[in-house]
C-alpha positions as a printed NumPy array, in Angstrom:
array([[-20.93 ,   9.394,  20.381],
       [-23.537,  10.984,  18.124],
       [-22.804,  11.183,  14.422],
       [-22.509,  14.766,  13.131],
       [-25.18 ,  15.846,  10.641],
       [-24.191,  15.351,   7.026],
       [-26.424,  18.007,   5.494],
       [-25.259,  21.594,   5.765],
       [-21.654,  20.341,   5.951],
       [-18.712,  19.802,   3.594],
       [-16.35 ,  16.853,   4.088],
       [-12.93 ,  16.559,   2.444],
       [-11.656,  13.022,   1.789],
       [ -7.951,  13.403,   1.096],
       [ -5.108,  10.981,   0.476],
       [ -3.644,   8.513,  -2.041],
       [ -5.019,   5.232,  -0.642],
       [ -7.933,   4.636,  -3.003],
       [ -9.508,   1.783,  -1.03 ],
       [ -9.687,   3.895,   2.135],
       [-11.045,   6.872,   0.174],
       [-13.763,   4.76 ,  -1.465],
       [-14.806,   3.406,   1.919],
       [-14.905,   6.884,   3.437],
       [-17.116,   8.148,   0.604],
       [-19.439,   5.13 ,   0.912],
       [-19.741,   5.71 ,   4.665],
       [-20.502,   9.415,   4.254],
       [-23.084,   8.765,   1.54 ],
       [-24.697,   6.069,   3.677],
       [-24.917,   8.393,   6.669],
       [-26.46 ,  11.143,   4.549],
       [-29.033,   8.737,   3.094],
       [-30.046,   7.577,   6.54 ],
       [-30.378,  11.19 ,   7.61 ],
       [-32.577,  12.146,   4.66 ],
       [-33.764,   9.049,   2.746],
       [-35.487,  11.071,   0.011],
       [-32.31 ,  12.936,  -1.004],
       [-30.933,  12.447,  -4.51 ],
       [-27.328,  11.396,  -5.144],
       [-24.924,  12.876,  -7.703],
       [-21.292,  11.804,  -8.167],
       [-19.235,  13.807, -10.662],
       [-15.623,  14.215, -11.76 ],
       [-14.194,  17.654, -10.987],
       [-12.456,  17.749, -14.385],
       [-15.84 ,  17.793, -16.158],
       [-17.244,  20.769, -14.246],
       [-17.574,  24.387, -15.271],
       [-19.285,  27.06 , -13.165],
       [-22.711,  26.199, -14.58 ],
       [-22.187,  22.485, -13.947],
       [-21.018,  23.085, -10.373],
       [-24.04 ,  25.265,  -9.691],
       [-26.37 ,  22.65 , -11.171],
       [-25.08 ,  19.689,  -9.138],
       [-24.935,  21.595,  -5.849],
       [-28.099,  23.669,  -6.232],
       [-30.889,  21.128,  -5.851],
       [-33.09 ,  19.534,  -8.493],
       [-36.669,  19.551,  -9.7  ],
       [-37.367,  16.191,  -8.05 ],
       [-35.549,  16.448,  -4.698],
       [-34.745,  19.439,  -2.552],
       [-32.041,  17.571,  -0.64 ],
       [-28.862,  16.703,  -2.525],
       [-26.016,  14.3  ,  -1.706],
       [-23.092,  15.286,  -3.931],
       [-19.647,  13.684,  -4.32 ],
       [-17.041,  15.535,  -6.397],
       [-14.12 ,  13.243,  -7.288],
       [-10.67 ,  14.258,  -8.518],
       [-10.548,  17.634,  -6.799],
       [ -6.948,  18.016,  -7.975],
       [ -8.314,  18.473, -11.515],
       [-10.829,  21.188, -10.627],
       [-10.633,  24.204, -12.928],
       [ -8.847,  27.088, -11.122],
       [-11.742,  29.468, -11.808],
       [-14.019,  27.237,  -9.675],
       [-11.828,  27.412,  -6.561],
       [-13.647,  30.373,  -5.025],
       [-17.041,  28.763,  -5.642],
       [-16.011,  25.517,  -3.923],
       [-14.508,  27.398,  -0.981],
       [-17.746,  29.38 ,  -0.809],
       [-19.712,  26.149,  -0.395],
       [-17.438,  25.291,   2.538],
       [-17.634,  28.677,   4.247],
       [-21.364,  29.113,   3.626],
       [-22.765,  25.561,   3.602],
       [-26.209,  24.892,   2.178],
       [-28.691,  23.22 ,   4.52 ],
       [-30.088,  21.024,   1.742],
       [-26.626,  19.847,   0.576],
       [-24.37 ,  17.038,   1.865],
       [-21.147,  17.646,  -0.087],
       [-18.117,  15.353,  -0.152],
       [-14.948,  16.471,  -1.94 ],
       [-12.355,  13.835,  -2.864],
       [ -8.675,  14.69 ,  -3.413],
       [ -6.023,  12.008,  -4.135],
       [ -3.256,  13.788,  -2.243],
       [ -0.108,  15.303,  -3.713],
       [  0.771,  18.88 ,  -4.467],
       [ -1.638,  19.453,  -7.338],
       [ -4.522,  21.528,  -6.058],
       [ -2.853,  22.008,  -2.67 ],
       [ -3.854,  25.657,  -2.578],
       [ -7.518,  24.669,  -2.64 ],
       [ -6.917,  22.054,   0.07 ],
       [ -5.281,  24.642,   2.303],
       [ -8.215,  27.016,   1.871],
       [-10.725,  24.259,   2.617],
       [ -8.873,  23.254,   5.771],
       [ -8.69 ,  26.886,   6.813],
       [-12.468,  26.957,   6.42 ],
       [-12.523,  24.114,   8.982],
       [-14.197,  21.506,   6.82 ],
       [-14.235,  17.993,   8.239],
       [-11.219,  16.076,   6.853],
       [-10.95 ,  12.305,   6.407],
       [ -7.312,  11.346,   5.807],
       [ -6.566,   8.325,   3.59 ],
       [ -2.771,   7.931,   3.738],
       [ -0.807,   5.234,   1.947],
       [ -0.683,   2.038,   3.998],
       [  2.998,   1.37 ,   4.715],
       [  4.554,  -2.021,   3.964],
       [  4.974,  -2.864,   7.633],
       [  1.302,  -2.032,   8.27 ],
       [ -0.136,  -4.374,   5.623],
       [ -0.26 ,  -7.601,   7.704],
       [ -2.139,  -5.787,  10.467],
       [ -4.41 ,  -4.26 ,   7.823],
       [ -5.24 ,  -7.774,   6.584],
       [ -5.945,  -8.912,  10.145],
       [ -8.246,  -5.929,  10.675],
       [-10.058,  -6.728,   7.408],
       [-10.705, -10.268,   8.574],
       [-11.86 ,  -9.095,  11.995],
       [-14.214,  -6.504,  10.484],
       [-15.782,  -9.271,   8.399],
       [-16.26 , -11.445,  11.473],
       [-13.327, -13.757,  10.72 ],
       [ -9.934, -14.636,  12.152],
       [ -6.467, -14.277,  10.657],
       [ -3.191, -14.681,  12.546],
       [ -0.004, -12.682,  12.04 ],
       [  1.896, -15.409,  10.183],
       [ -0.901, -16.074,   7.703],
       [ -1.358, -12.348,   7.166],
       [  2.343, -12.141,   6.344],
       [  1.907, -14.972,   3.815],
       [ -0.874, -13.062,   2.052],
       [  1.138,  -9.843,   1.982],
       [  4.18 , -11.629,   0.604],
       [  2.049, -13.229,  -2.1  ],
       [  0.186, -10.106,  -3.124],
       [  2.729,  -7.378,  -2.422],
       [  1.568,  -3.826,  -1.661],
       [ -1.755,  -4.382,  -3.465],
       [ -4.252,  -3.167,  -0.863],
       [ -7.259,  -3.937,  -3.045],
       [ -5.871,  -7.392,  -3.748],
       [ -5.42 ,  -8.048,  -0.028],
       [ -9.011,  -6.982,   0.668],
       [-10.298,  -9.276,  -2.081],
       [ -8.16 , -12.204,  -0.89 ],
       [ -9.363, -11.899,   2.713],
       [-12.999, -11.749,   1.61 ],
       [-12.615, -14.745,  -0.716],
       [-10.827, -16.871,   1.865],
       [-13.417, -16.056,   4.531],
       [-16.269, -16.818,   2.138],
       [-14.812, -20.274,   1.541],
       [-13.99 , -20.897,   5.213],
       [-16.334, -23.117,   7.217],
       [-15.413, -21.679,  10.618],
       [-14.489, -18.074,   9.723],
       [-10.776, -18.747,  10.176],
       [ -8.07 , -18.264,   7.533],
       [ -5.218, -20.725,   8.047],
       [ -1.734, -20.556,   6.582],
       [ -2.284, -23.854,   4.768],
       [ -5.433, -22.519,   3.076],
       [ -3.732, -19.253,   2.101],
       [ -0.816, -21.127,   0.543],
       [ -3.151, -23.48 ,  -1.313],
       [ -5.066, -20.562,  -2.834],
       [ -1.912, -18.695,  -3.785],
       [  0.257, -21.62 ,  -4.834],
       [  2.998, -20.35 ,  -7.081],
       [  2.61 , -16.875,  -5.607],
       [  2.827, -17.291,  -1.843],
       [  5.255, -20.213,  -1.966],
       [  7.709, -18.924,  -4.543],
       [  7.881, -15.191,  -5.071],
       [ 10.693, -12.781,  -5.747],
       [ 10.854, -12.064,  -1.999],
       [ 11.247, -15.776,  -1.203],
       [ 14.204, -15.977,  -3.598],
       [ 15.777, -12.953,  -1.923],
       [ 15.279, -14.404,   1.564],
       [ 16.946, -17.662,   0.56 ],
       [ 19.917, -15.8  ,  -0.889],
       [ 20.365, -13.739,   2.275],
       [ 20.191, -16.918,   4.346],
       [ 22.932, -18.5  ,   2.222],
       [ 20.711, -21.229,   0.759],
       [ 22.152, -20.869,  -2.731],
       [ 20.881, -24.087,  -4.33 ],
       [ 17.408, -23.603,  -2.875],
       [ 17.386, -20.018,  -4.157],
       [ 18.37 , -21.174,  -7.642],
       [ 15.493, -23.653,  -7.692],
       [ 13.057, -21.005,  -6.466],
       [ 14.362, -18.6  ,  -9.085],
       [ 13.665, -21.046, -11.918],
       [ 10.184, -21.735, -10.528],
       [  9.435, -18.02 , -10.21 ],
       [ 10.563, -17.312, -13.783],
       [  8.556, -20.276, -15.102],
       [  5.52 , -18.924, -13.194],
       [  5.773, -15.628, -15.061],
       [  7.45 , -13.444, -12.433],
       [  9.204, -10.601, -14.266],
       [ 13.027, -10.671, -13.918],
       [ 13.041,  -6.984, -12.958],
       [ 10.796,  -7.774,  -9.959],
       [ 13.216, -10.418,  -8.704],
       [ 16.066,  -7.936,  -9.016],
       [ 14.012,  -5.323,  -7.192],
       [ 13.24 ,  -7.769,  -4.367],
       [ 16.936,  -8.566,  -3.998],
       [ 17.798,  -4.877,  -3.807],
       [ 15.045,  -4.248,  -1.243],
       [ 16.153,  -7.189,   0.917],
       [ 19.753,  -5.991,   0.956],
       [ 18.74 ,  -2.408,   1.734],
       [ 16.507,  -3.574,   4.584],
       [ 19.349,  -5.632,   6.027],
       [ 21.669,  -2.637,   5.751],
       [ 19.158,  -0.452,   7.582],
       [ 18.825,  -3.114,  10.263],
       [ 22.603,  -3.241,  10.77 ],
       [ 22.644,   0.549,  11.142],
       [ 19.693,   0.711,  13.535],
       [ 19.905,  -2.467,  15.638],
       [ 21.981,  -0.845,  18.411],
       [ 19.424,   1.919,  18.997],
       [ 17.829,   0.013,  21.933],
       [ 14.269,   0.371,  20.685],
       [ 11.378,  -2.09 ,  20.556],
       [ 11.068,  -4.402,  17.55 ],
       [  7.855,  -2.641,  16.474],
       [  9.62 ,   0.753,  16.487],
       [ 12.65 ,  -0.755,  14.752],
       [ 10.396,  -2.209,  12.053],
       [  8.783,   1.193,  11.554],
       [ 12.21 ,   2.833,  11.255],
       [ 13.403,   0.31 ,   8.678],
       [ 10.067,   0.169,   6.839],
       [  9.262,  -3.545,   7.178],
       [  6.5  ,  -5.536,   8.925],
       [  7.347,  -6.292,  12.592],
       [  7.524, -10.049,  11.942],
       [ 10.418,  -9.411,   9.528],
       [ 12.747,  -8.203,  12.3  ],
       [ 13.513, -11.758,  13.445],
       [ 14.497, -12.751,   9.902],
       [ 16.772,  -9.722,   9.619],
       [ 18.313, -10.46 ,  13.016],
       [ 19.17 , -14.01 ,  11.929],
       [ 20.627, -12.85 ,   8.609],
       [ 22.655, -10.072,  10.255],
       [ 24.927, -12.62 ,  11.976],
       [ 26.375, -13.666,   8.617],
       [ 26.69 , -10.385,   6.758],
       [ 29.289,  -7.64 ,   6.953],
       [ 28.855,  -4.065,   5.727],
       [ 31.46 ,  -4.761,   3.022],
       [ 29.618,  -7.857,   1.839],
       [ 26.35 ,  -5.951,   1.708],
       [ 27.885,  -3.047,  -0.184],
       [ 29.418,  -5.352,  -2.8  ],
       [ 26.155,  -7.288,  -3.126],
       [ 24.198,  -4.1  ,  -3.748],
       [ 26.645,  -3.22 ,  -6.522],
       [ 26.152,  -6.661,  -8.085],
       [ 22.358,  -6.266,  -8.004],
       [ 22.566,  -2.773,  -9.517],
       [ 24.729,  -4.071, -12.358],
       [ 22.412,  -7.005, -13.141],
       [ 19.352,  -4.728, -12.897],
       [ 20.899,  -2.456, -15.537],
       [ 21.641,  -5.466, -17.746],
       [ 18.051,  -6.742, -17.502],
       [ 16.531,  -3.339, -18.213],
       [ 18.948,  -3.012, -21.117],
       [ 17.444,  -6.105, -22.734],
       [ 20.034,  -8.643, -21.649],
       [ 20.227, -11.598, -24.023],
       [ 19.339, -14.015, -21.215],
       [ 17.822, -12.377, -18.098],
       [ 17.425, -15.791, -16.45 ],
       [ 21.138, -16.525, -16.733],
       [ 21.978, -13.042, -15.412],
       [ 19.765, -13.659, -12.376],
       [ 21.343, -17.072, -11.747],
       [ 24.765, -15.447, -11.706],
       [ 23.414, -12.788,  -9.337],
       [ 22.171, -15.459,  -6.916],
       [ 25.484, -17.319,  -6.994],
       [ 27.551, -14.158,  -6.577],
       [ 25.502, -12.603,  -3.771],
       [ 25.1  , -15.864,  -1.845],
       [ 28.884, -16.213,  -2.018],
       [ 29.366, -12.803,  -0.397],
       [ 27.475, -13.899,   2.71 ],
       [ 29.825, -14.433,   5.606],
       [ 32.82 , -12.974,   3.797],
       [ 35.072, -11.109,   6.191],
       [ 37.285,  -8.193,   5.195],
       [ 40.739,  -9.287,   4.097],
       [ 43.482,  -8.176,   6.497],
       [ 45.464,  -5.202,   5.317],
       [ 48.813,  -6.058,   3.749],
       [ 51.887,  -4.714,   5.407]])
Protein backbone atom coordinates (compact mmCIF):
# COMPACT_ATOMS: atom_id res chain seq x y z
CA UNK A 1 0.00 0.00 0.00
CA UNK A 2 1.42 3.37 -1.03
CA UNK A 3 2.24 5.86 1.69
CA UNK A 4 0.12 9.03 1.52
CA UNK A 5 2.01 12.25 0.75
CA UNK A 6 3.11 14.15 3.83
CA UNK A 7 3.29 17.61 2.28
CA UNK A 8 0.02 19.44 1.79
CA UNK A 9 -1.45 17.45 4.69
CA UNK A 10 -2.03 17.88 8.43
CA UNK A 11 -1.70 14.92 10.80
CA UNK A 12 -3.01 14.88 14.37
CA UNK A 13 -1.15 12.64 16.84
CA UNK A 14 -3.47 12.30 19.82
CA UNK A 15 -3.37 10.32 23.05
CA UNK A 16 -1.65 10.02 26.44
CA UNK A 17 0.91 7.29 25.66
CA UNK A 18 4.04 9.38 25.18
CA UNK A 19 6.21 6.58 23.77
CA UNK A 20 3.68 5.82 21.03
CA UNK A 21 3.26 9.54 20.27
CA UNK A 22 7.02 10.07 19.98
CA UNK A 23 7.30 7.13 17.61
CA UNK A 24 4.42 8.39 15.48
CA UNK A 25 6.03 11.83 15.20
CA UNK A 26 9.41 10.30 14.31
CA UNK A 27 7.77 8.16 11.62
CA UNK A 28 5.89 11.10 10.11
CA UNK A 29 8.99 13.31 10.11
CA UNK A 30 11.01 10.51 8.51
CA UNK A 31 8.43 10.03 5.78
CA UNK A 32 8.34 13.75 5.06
CA UNK A 33 12.14 13.93 4.86
CA UNK A 34 12.24 11.06 2.41
CA UNK A 35 9.59 12.79 0.34
CA UNK A 36 11.45 16.10 0.23
CA UNK A 37 15.03 15.74 1.55
CA UNK A 38 15.78 19.47 1.30
CA UNK A 39 12.91 20.48 3.62
CA UNK A 40 13.72 22.20 6.90
CA UNK A 41 12.42 20.91 10.24
CA UNK A 42 10.89 22.97 13.06
CA UNK A 43 9.52 21.54 16.32
CA UNK A 44 7.83 24.00 18.67
CA UNK A 45 5.71 23.99 21.83
CA UNK A 46 2.18 25.30 21.27
CA UNK A 47 2.33 27.23 24.57
CA UNK A 48 5.10 29.47 23.18
CA UNK A 49 3.22 30.50 20.03
CA UNK A 50 1.37 33.69 19.24
CA UNK A 51 -0.18 34.48 15.85
CA UNK A 52 3.09 35.88 14.51
CA UNK A 53 5.04 32.85 15.71
CA UNK A 54 2.53 30.42 14.19
CA UNK A 55 2.69 32.25 10.88
CA UNK A 56 6.49 32.23 10.94
CA UNK A 57 6.91 28.50 11.60
CA UNK A 58 4.27 27.43 9.09
CA UNK A 59 4.99 29.97 6.36
CA UNK A 60 8.31 28.84 4.93
CA UNK A 61 11.79 30.26 5.46
CA UNK A 62 14.48 32.14 3.60
CA UNK A 63 16.57 28.98 3.18
CA UNK A 64 13.97 26.30 2.38
CA UNK A 65 10.61 26.54 0.68
CA UNK A 66 9.46 23.20 2.08
CA UNK A 67 8.78 23.03 5.81
CA UNK A 68 8.31 20.05 8.16
CA UNK A 69 6.66 21.41 11.31
CA UNK A 70 5.74 19.63 14.56
CA UNK A 71 3.65 21.54 17.11
CA UNK A 72 3.71 19.81 20.51
CA UNK A 73 1.33 20.33 23.43
CA UNK A 74 -1.69 21.33 21.37
CA UNK A 75 -3.76 21.36 24.57
CA UNK A 76 -1.86 24.51 25.58
CA UNK A 77 -2.46 26.41 22.34
CA UNK A 78 -3.75 29.94 22.90
CA UNK A 79 -7.52 30.07 22.16
CA UNK A 80 -7.06 32.94 19.71
CA UNK A 81 -4.94 30.65 17.48
CA UNK A 82 -7.62 27.97 17.12
CA UNK A 83 -9.08 29.37 13.91
CA UNK A 84 -5.62 29.72 12.35
CA UNK A 85 -4.72 26.09 13.10
CA UNK A 86 -8.07 24.85 11.79
CA UNK A 87 -7.45 26.97 8.70
CA UNK A 88 -4.18 25.12 8.07
CA UNK A 89 -6.15 21.86 8.21
CA UNK A 90 -8.98 22.96 5.93
CA UNK A 91 -6.70 24.76 3.47
CA UNK A 92 -3.40 22.84 3.62
CA UNK A 93 -0.25 24.38 2.21
CA UNK A 94 1.55 22.37 -0.47
CA UNK A 95 4.98 23.26 0.92
CA UNK A 96 4.05 22.29 4.52
CA UNK A 97 4.05 18.90 6.29
CA UNK A 98 2.37 19.73 9.61
CA UNK A 99 2.05 17.39 12.59
CA UNK A 100 -0.01 18.45 15.61
CA UNK A 101 0.51 16.61 18.90
CA UNK A 102 -2.16 16.49 21.62
CA UNK A 103 -1.73 14.47 24.86
CA UNK A 104 -5.39 13.52 25.13
CA UNK A 105 -7.83 14.64 27.81
CA UNK A 106 -10.52 17.26 27.74
CA UNK A 107 -8.30 20.33 27.56
CA UNK A 108 -8.40 21.64 24.02
CA UNK A 109 -11.06 19.12 23.01
CA UNK A 110 -12.95 21.74 21.04
CA UNK A 111 -9.96 22.19 18.75
CA UNK A 112 -9.60 18.41 18.38
CA UNK A 113 -13.24 18.09 17.37
CA UNK A 114 -12.84 20.80 14.74
CA UNK A 115 -9.69 19.19 13.36
CA UNK A 116 -11.37 15.80 13.11
CA UNK A 117 -14.35 17.42 11.43
CA UNK A 118 -11.88 18.83 8.91
CA UNK A 119 -10.90 15.19 8.24
CA UNK A 120 -7.25 15.46 9.19
CA UNK A 121 -5.38 12.17 9.44
CA UNK A 122 -5.44 11.00 13.09
CA UNK A 123 -2.88 8.75 14.78
CA UNK A 124 -4.28 7.49 18.09
CA UNK A 125 -1.84 6.83 20.96
CA UNK A 126 -4.01 5.37 23.75
CA UNK A 127 -2.72 4.27 27.14
CA UNK A 128 -1.42 0.71 27.02
CA UNK A 129 -3.54 -1.29 29.46
CA UNK A 130 -1.93 -3.45 32.15
CA UNK A 131 -3.03 -6.68 30.50
CA UNK A 132 -1.53 -5.51 27.18
CA UNK A 133 1.97 -4.80 28.51
CA UNK A 134 3.44 -8.34 28.20
CA UNK A 135 2.33 -8.52 24.57
CA UNK A 136 3.73 -5.02 24.04
CA UNK A 137 7.11 -6.24 25.33
CA UNK A 138 6.96 -9.26 23.03
CA UNK A 139 6.17 -7.00 20.07
CA UNK A 140 9.10 -4.73 21.01
CA UNK A 141 11.46 -7.68 20.98
CA UNK A 142 10.08 -8.96 17.68
CA UNK A 143 10.38 -5.52 16.05
CA UNK A 144 14.04 -5.44 17.08
CA UNK A 145 14.63 -8.87 15.58
CA UNK A 146 14.65 -10.72 18.91
CA UNK A 147 12.58 -13.27 20.78
CA UNK A 148 10.73 -12.99 24.08
CA UNK A 149 8.23 -15.52 25.44
CA UNK A 150 5.07 -14.77 27.40
CA UNK A 151 6.44 -15.82 30.80
CA UNK A 152 9.60 -13.73 30.50
CA UNK A 153 7.56 -10.77 29.28
CA UNK A 154 5.41 -11.13 32.39
CA UNK A 155 8.58 -11.11 34.53
CA UNK A 156 9.70 -7.83 32.97
CA UNK A 157 6.28 -6.24 33.43
CA UNK A 158 6.11 -7.33 37.05
CA UNK A 159 9.57 -5.89 37.67
CA UNK A 160 9.01 -2.59 35.93
CA UNK A 161 5.30 -2.01 36.45
CA UNK A 162 3.32 0.13 34.00
CA UNK A 163 6.47 1.98 32.87
CA UNK A 164 6.21 1.69 29.08
CA UNK A 165 9.45 3.57 28.48
CA UNK A 166 11.20 1.38 31.04
CA UNK A 167 9.94 -1.77 29.32
CA UNK A 168 11.20 -0.51 25.95
CA UNK A 169 14.61 0.26 27.43
CA UNK A 170 14.81 -3.11 29.21
CA UNK A 171 13.97 -5.07 26.05
CA UNK A 172 16.57 -3.15 24.04
CA UNK A 173 19.26 -3.62 26.70
CA UNK A 174 18.59 -7.33 27.12
CA UNK A 175 18.64 -7.90 23.36
CA UNK A 176 21.86 -5.91 22.99
CA UNK A 177 23.52 -8.20 25.54
CA UNK A 178 22.03 -11.40 24.10
CA UNK A 179 24.23 -13.57 21.91
CA UNK A 180 21.38 -15.26 20.04
CA UNK A 181 18.69 -12.53 20.08
CA UNK A 182 16.65 -14.36 22.71
CA UNK A 183 15.64 -12.98 26.12
CA UNK A 184 15.33 -15.78 28.67
CA UNK A 185 13.59 -15.66 32.03
CA UNK A 186 16.87 -16.41 33.81
CA UNK A 187 18.58 -13.45 32.12
CA UNK A 188 15.67 -11.11 32.89
CA UNK A 189 15.72 -12.10 36.55
CA UNK A 190 19.49 -11.69 36.76
CA UNK A 191 19.29 -8.15 35.35
CA UNK A 192 16.41 -7.17 37.60
CA UNK A 193 17.44 -9.00 40.76
CA UNK A 194 15.72 -7.39 43.70
CA UNK A 195 13.04 -6.01 41.39
CA UNK A 196 11.74 -8.97 39.40
CA UNK A 197 12.25 -11.51 42.18
CA UNK A 198 10.83 -9.57 45.10
CA UNK A 199 8.39 -6.80 44.34
CA UNK A 200 5.25 -5.55 46.00
CA UNK A 201 3.22 -7.73 43.60
CA UNK A 202 5.19 -10.84 44.61
CA UNK A 203 4.39 -10.17 48.27
CA UNK A 204 0.72 -9.79 47.41
CA UNK A 205 0.68 -13.03 45.40
CA UNK A 206 2.23 -14.96 48.28
CA UNK A 207 -0.34 -13.58 50.71
CA UNK A 208 -3.23 -14.55 48.44
CA UNK A 209 -1.76 -18.04 48.08
CA UNK A 210 -1.59 -18.39 51.87
CA UNK A 211 2.22 -18.53 52.04
CA UNK A 212 2.40 -16.28 55.09
CA UNK A 213 6.00 -16.92 56.19
CA UNK A 214 7.29 -16.61 52.63
CA UNK A 215 5.36 -13.36 52.23
CA UNK A 216 6.86 -11.98 55.44
CA UNK A 217 10.37 -12.74 54.19
CA UNK A 218 9.62 -11.15 50.82
CA UNK A 219 8.18 -8.12 52.58
CA UNK A 220 11.36 -7.56 54.59
CA UNK A 221 13.48 -7.98 51.45
CA UNK A 222 11.30 -5.54 49.51
CA UNK A 223 11.48 -2.91 52.27
CA UNK A 224 15.26 -3.37 52.58
CA UNK A 225 15.51 -2.93 48.78
CA UNK A 226 13.83 0.47 49.03
CA UNK A 227 10.29 -0.41 47.93
CA UNK A 228 7.96 2.23 49.40
CA UNK A 229 5.48 0.84 51.97
CA UNK A 230 2.60 2.60 50.20
CA UNK A 231 3.40 0.64 47.01
CA UNK A 232 3.19 -2.67 48.86
CA UNK A 233 -0.16 -1.64 50.30
CA UNK A 234 -1.34 -0.60 46.86
CA UNK A 235 -0.28 -3.95 45.38
CA UNK A 236 -2.20 -5.80 48.09
CA UNK A 237 -5.31 -3.75 47.39
CA UNK A 238 -5.00 -4.32 43.64
CA UNK A 239 -4.52 -8.08 44.08
CA UNK A 240 -7.60 -8.36 46.28
CA UNK A 241 -9.70 -6.25 43.90
CA UNK A 242 -8.60 -8.35 40.93
CA UNK A 243 -9.54 -11.53 42.78
CA UNK A 244 -12.92 -10.04 43.66
CA UNK A 245 -13.53 -9.15 40.01
CA UNK A 246 -12.54 -12.67 39.01
CA UNK A 247 -15.01 -14.19 41.48
CA UNK A 248 -17.76 -11.97 40.05
CA UNK A 249 -16.93 -12.68 36.40
CA UNK A 250 -15.71 -16.29 36.31
CA UNK A 251 -19.18 -17.75 35.60
CA UNK A 252 -19.68 -15.60 32.49
CA UNK A 253 -18.51 -18.44 30.17
CA UNK A 254 -16.04 -16.31 28.24
CA UNK A 255 -12.51 -17.00 27.02
CA UNK A 256 -9.59 -16.34 29.38
CA UNK A 257 -8.37 -13.51 27.13
CA UNK A 258 -11.78 -11.79 27.30
CA UNK A 259 -11.99 -12.45 31.04
CA UNK A 260 -8.56 -10.89 31.52
CA UNK A 261 -9.67 -7.83 29.55
CA UNK A 262 -12.81 -7.53 31.68
CA UNK A 263 -10.86 -7.75 34.93
CA UNK A 264 -7.97 -5.60 33.68
CA UNK A 265 -5.08 -8.05 34.10
CA UNK A 266 -2.66 -9.78 31.68
CA UNK A 267 -4.08 -13.07 30.31
CA UNK A 268 -1.39 -15.14 32.06
CA UNK A 269 -2.72 -13.88 35.41
CA UNK A 270 -6.06 -15.68 35.02
CA UNK A 271 -4.56 -19.04 36.04
CA UNK A 272 -3.15 -17.51 39.23
CA UNK A 273 -6.52 -15.98 40.06
CA UNK A 274 -8.29 -19.27 39.35
CA UNK A 275 -6.00 -21.10 41.79
CA UNK A 276 -6.42 -18.45 44.48
CA UNK A 277 -10.21 -18.35 44.05
CA UNK A 278 -10.56 -21.88 45.47
CA UNK A 279 -9.48 -20.65 48.91
CA UNK A 280 -11.19 -17.29 49.20
CA UNK A 281 -14.75 -16.37 50.07
CA UNK A 282 -16.44 -13.03 49.34
CA UNK A 283 -16.57 -12.36 53.10
CA UNK A 284 -12.86 -13.05 53.49
CA UNK A 285 -12.05 -10.76 50.58
CA UNK A 286 -14.26 -7.97 51.90
CA UNK A 287 -12.66 -8.12 55.35
CA UNK A 288 -9.17 -8.22 53.82
CA UNK A 289 -9.87 -5.13 51.74
CA UNK A 290 -10.94 -3.32 54.91
CA UNK A 291 -7.70 -4.36 56.63
CA UNK A 292 -5.62 -3.06 53.70
CA UNK A 293 -7.54 0.23 53.64
CA UNK A 294 -6.93 0.73 57.35
CA UNK A 295 -3.19 0.01 57.11
CA UNK A 296 -2.91 2.22 54.00
CA UNK A 297 -4.41 5.11 55.99
CA UNK A 298 -1.98 4.45 58.85
CA UNK A 299 1.04 4.47 56.52
CA UNK A 300 -0.05 7.64 54.74
CA UNK A 301 -0.67 9.18 58.15
CA UNK A 302 2.99 8.70 59.05
CA UNK A 303 2.67 5.53 61.09
CA UNK A 304 5.47 5.18 63.64
CA UNK A 305 6.59 1.89 62.07
CA UNK A 306 5.24 1.24 58.54
CA UNK A 307 7.17 -2.04 58.36
CA UNK A 308 5.45 -3.39 61.46
CA UNK A 309 2.05 -2.26 60.14
CA UNK A 310 2.70 -4.14 56.89
CA UNK A 311 3.79 -7.28 58.76
CA UNK A 312 0.52 -7.23 60.68
CA UNK A 313 -1.34 -6.73 57.40
CA UNK A 314 0.32 -9.82 55.89
CA UNK A 315 -0.46 -11.94 58.94
CA UNK A 316 -4.06 -10.75 59.16
CA UNK A 317 -4.91 -11.08 55.46
CA UNK A 318 -3.18 -14.45 55.06
CA UNK A 319 -5.25 -15.65 58.02
CA UNK A 320 -8.48 -14.68 56.27
CA UNK A 321 -7.74 -17.01 53.37
CA UNK A 322 -9.96 -20.05 53.48
CA UNK A 323 -12.14 -18.70 56.28
CA UNK A 324 -15.73 -19.79 55.85
CA UNK A 325 -18.72 -17.81 57.11
CA UNK A 326 -19.72 -18.77 60.63
CA UNK A 327 -23.11 -20.50 60.80
CA UNK A 328 -25.92 -18.29 61.98
CA UNK A 329 -26.83 -18.73 65.64
CA UNK A 330 -30.31 -19.88 66.42
